[in-house]
C-alpha positions as CSV (number, residue, x, y, z in Angstrom):
1,M,7.3,-24.5,15.4
2,T,7.1,-23.7,11.7
3,Y,5.2,-20.8,10.2
4,K,2.4,-21.5,7.7
5,T,1.8,-17.9,6.6
6,I,3.8,-14.7,7.1
7,L,2.1,-11.3,6.7
8,L,4.3,-8.4,5.6
9,V,2.7,-4.9,5.9
10,V,4.5,-2.3,3.8
11,G,4.0,1.3,3.1
12,V,4.7,3.4,0.0
13,S,8.3,4.0,1.0
14,P,10.9,1.7,-0.6
15,F,10.1,-1.8,0.7
16,E,12.0,-4.0,-1.7
17,D,14.6,-5.1,0.9
18,D,11.8,-6.0,3.4
19,L,9.9,-7.9,0.7
20,R,13.0,-9.8,-0.4
21,A,13.8,-10.8,3.2
22,A,10.2,-12.0,3.9
23,A,10.3,-14.0,0.6
24,D,13.6,-15.6,1.6
25,L,12.2,-16.5,5.0
26,C,9.0,-18.0,3.5
27,A,11.1,-20.0,1.0
28,S,13.3,-21.4,3.7
29,Q,10.3,-22.3,5.9
30,G,8.0,-23.5,3.1
31,A,5.5,-20.8,4.2
32,H,3.0,-18.7,2.3
33,L,3.7,-14.9,2.0
34,S,0.9,-12.4,2.2
35,V,1.7,-8.7,1.6
36,L,-0.5,-5.8,2.6
37,A,0.4,-2.4,1.0
38,S,-1.0,0.4,3.0
39,R,-1.0,4.2,2.9
40,I,-2.8,6.8,5.0
41,A,-5.2,8.9,3.0
42,T,-6.0,12.6,3.6
43,L,-9.0,13.2,5.8
44,P,-12.2,14.4,4.1
45,P,-13.3,17.9,4.8
46,M,-15.9,18.3,7.6
47,G,-18.1,21.1,8.9
48,D,-17.4,24.6,7.5
49,L,-14.6,23.1,5.3
50,A,-17.1,21.0,3.3
51,A,-17.0,23.7,0.6
52,I,-13.5,22.5,-0.4
53,S,-14.7,19.0,-0.9
54,T,-14.0,19.1,-4.7
55,A,-10.4,20.0,-3.9
56,W,-10.2,17.0,-1.5
57,I,-11.6,14.7,-4.2
58,D,-9.1,16.0,-6.7
59,S,-6.3,15.4,-4.2
60,R,-7.5,11.8,-3.6
61,D,-7.7,11.2,-7.4
62,S,-4.2,12.5,-7.8
63,D,-2.9,10.2,-5.0
64,L,-4.5,7.2,-6.7
65,E,-3.2,8.1,-10.1
66,D,0.3,8.4,-8.6
67,R,0.2,5.0,-7.0
68,V,-1.9,2.8,-9.3
69,P,-1.2,2.6,-13.1
70,E,-3.9,1.8,-15.5
71,S,-3.1,-2.0,-15.2
72,G,-4.1,-1.7,-11.5
73,V,-1.1,-3.8,-10.4
74,G,1.2,-1.3,-8.6
75,P,3.5,1.7,-9.1
76,E,5.1,2.0,-12.5
77,D,8.9,1.8,-12.6
């Protein structure tokens, strides 16, 4: 049985080796490679902690700026 599509789920840790291995597998099988980059976000404040919501928003903005450059493509090297 041949594979038509392979899904690779990666996190923010170094994933170049996994990506290369999946690309090689897809090339050898003539399959399509789909990659999903995922990261767990910090939880929003709830209840009595709602007063710190601006700090949470700033934290989320900082996380996004660290991961996505202005081009919107991926982390800058």
